[in-house]
C-alpha positions as CSV (number, residue, x, y, z in Angstrom):
1,M,13.7,-3.2,-9.3
2,S,13.0,-0.7,-6.5
3,K,14.1,-1.4,-3.0
4,K,11.4,-1.9,-0.3
5,K,11.8,-0.7,3.2
6,A,10.1,-2.4,6.1
7,F,8.5,-0.4,8.9
8,A,5.9,-1.0,11.7
9,L,2.3,0.1,11.2
10,R,-0.1,0.2,14.0
11,L,-3.8,-0.1,13.1
12,D,-6.9,-0.5,15.3
13,E,-8.5,-3.9,15.1
14,A,-11.6,-2.7,13.2
15,T,-9.5,-0.9,10.5
16,L,-7.2,-3.9,10.1
17,N,-10.2,-6.2,9.7
18,A,-11.7,-4.0,7.0
19,V,-8.3,-3.9,5.1
20,E,-8.0,-7.7,5.4
21,K,-11.5,-8.2,4.0
22,W,-10.9,-5.7,1.2
23,A,-7.6,-7.4,0.4
24,A,-9.2,-10.8,0.2
25,D,-12.0,-9.5,-2.0
26,E,-9.3,-8.3,-4.5
27,F,-7.0,-11.3,-4.2
28,R,-4.2,-9.3,-2.6
29,S,-2.1,-9.7,0.5
30,V,-2.8,-7.1,3.3
31,N,0.6,-5.6,2.6
32,G,-0.1,-5.4,-1.1
33,Q,-3.5,-3.8,-0.4
34,I,-2.0,-1.2,1.9
35,E,0.7,-0.4,-0.8
36,W,-2.1,-0.1,-3.4
37,I,-4.2,2.2,-1.2
38,I,-1.2,4.5,-0.5
39,Y,-0.2,4.6,-4.2
40,E,-3.7,5.4,-5.3
41,A,-4.0,8.2,-2.7
42,L,-0.7,9.6,-3.9
43,K,-1.7,9.4,-7.5
44,K,-5.1,11.0,-6.9
45,R,-3.3,14.0,-5.4
46,G,-0.6,14.2,-8.0
47,R,2.1,13.1,-5.6
48,E,3.0,9.6,-7.0
49,P,6.7,8.8,-6.8
50,K,8.7,9.4,-10.0
51,P,10.4,6.4,-11.5
52,R,14.0,6.2,-10.5
53,E,16.6,6.0,-13.2
54,E,18.7,2.8,-13.0
55,E,22.4,3.4,-12.5
Protein backbone atom coordinates (compact mmCIF):
# COMPACT_ATOMS: atom_id res chain seq x y z
CA MET A 1 0.00 0.00 0.00
CA SER A 2 1.36 3.42 -0.90
CA LYS A 3 2.10 5.94 1.79
CA LYS A 4 0.11 9.14 1.87
CA LYS A 5 1.62 12.45 2.83
CA ALA A 6 -0.40 15.21 4.49
CA PHE A 7 -0.07 18.86 3.49
CA ALA A 8 -2.09 22.04 3.87
CA LEU A 9 -4.15 23.26 0.93
CA ARG A 10 -5.68 26.71 0.86
CA LEU A 11 -8.73 27.26 -1.34
CA ASP A 12 -11.03 30.21 -1.65
CA GLU A 13 -14.47 29.63 -0.19
CA ALA A 14 -16.31 29.43 -3.53
CA THR A 15 -13.89 26.80 -4.88
CA LEU A 16 -14.13 24.72 -1.72
CA ASN A 17 -17.94 24.91 -1.82
CA ALA A 18 -17.92 23.70 -5.43
CA VAL A 19 -15.58 20.80 -4.58
CA GLU A 20 -17.71 19.87 -1.55
CA LYS A 21 -20.86 19.73 -3.71
CA TRP A 22 -19.09 17.74 -6.44
CA ALA A 23 -17.75 15.29 -3.84
CA ALA A 24 -21.20 14.84 -2.31
CA ASP A 25 -22.73 14.26 -5.77
CA GLU A 26 -20.22 11.43 -6.36
CA PHE A 27 -20.39 10.00 -2.81
CA ARG A 28 -16.74 10.85 -2.07
CA SER A 29 -15.06 12.76 0.72
CA VAL A 30 -13.63 16.15 -0.19
CA ASN A 31 -10.15 14.70 0.23
CA GLY A 32 -11.02 11.76 -2.03
CA GLN A 33 -12.49 14.13 -4.62
CA ILE A 34 -9.36 16.31 -4.66
CA GLU A 35 -7.17 13.19 -5.02
CA TRP A 36 -9.36 12.00 -7.91
CA ILE A 37 -9.26 15.42 -9.63
CA ILE A 38 -5.46 15.52 -9.40
CA TYR A 39 -5.06 11.93 -10.59
CA GLU A 40 -7.38 12.49 -13.57
CA ALA A 41 -5.50 15.68 -14.54
CA LEU A 42 -2.18 13.81 -14.36
CA LYS A 43 -3.57 10.89 -16.38
CA LYS A 44 -5.00 13.22 -19.04
CA ARG A 45 -1.56 14.73 -19.56
CA GLY A 46 0.32 11.43 -19.48
CA ARG A 47 1.96 12.19 -16.14
CA GLU A 48 0.28 9.71 -13.80
CA PRO A 49 2.58 8.19 -11.22
CA LYS A 50 4.09 4.83 -12.04
CA PRO A 51 3.27 1.99 -9.64
CA ARG A 52 6.04 1.50 -7.10
CA GLU A 53 7.59 -1.92 -6.80
CA GLU A 54 7.20 -3.47 -3.37
CA GLU A 55 10.48 -4.24 -1.63
